[in-house]
N, C-alpha and C positions, 0 to 999 in steps of 0.2 A: 433736332429730330421732329418734335410736335409741329415744326412749322410747315409740314407737309399737310398737315390737315386743314390749313388755310384755304387748299384747294377743293373745291365742291365735290368733284368726281372722287378725290382720293378718302376724303372723309365720309362718302357713303360707303365705298368698298371696304373701309375699316370698320365702320359701324356693322354692315351687313356682316363681316367676319365675326364680330363680338356676338352679334345675336345667333350665327350659326354655332360658335362655342358654346354658348348659354344653352341653346335647346338641345345639343348633342349632350351635355353633362347632364341636364335636367331629364333627359331620355334615358340615361344609364341609371339615374338615382331612381326612377320611377320602376324600371325593370327589377332593380335590387330589390327595393320594397317588396314588389308584387312577387317575386320570388320568393322572399322570406315570409310573406304573409300567407301565402298559398301552399307553401312547402309542407305544411303539418297536415 
């Protein structure tokens, strides 16, 4: 399965997907922190 990552194009697409998932998770976390911090 990881042999696909030897291809440069697929590797870049995979890394872009990982970065997008991390960015989405971080945005959700920051929104949650902002909501709980400023809720009071």
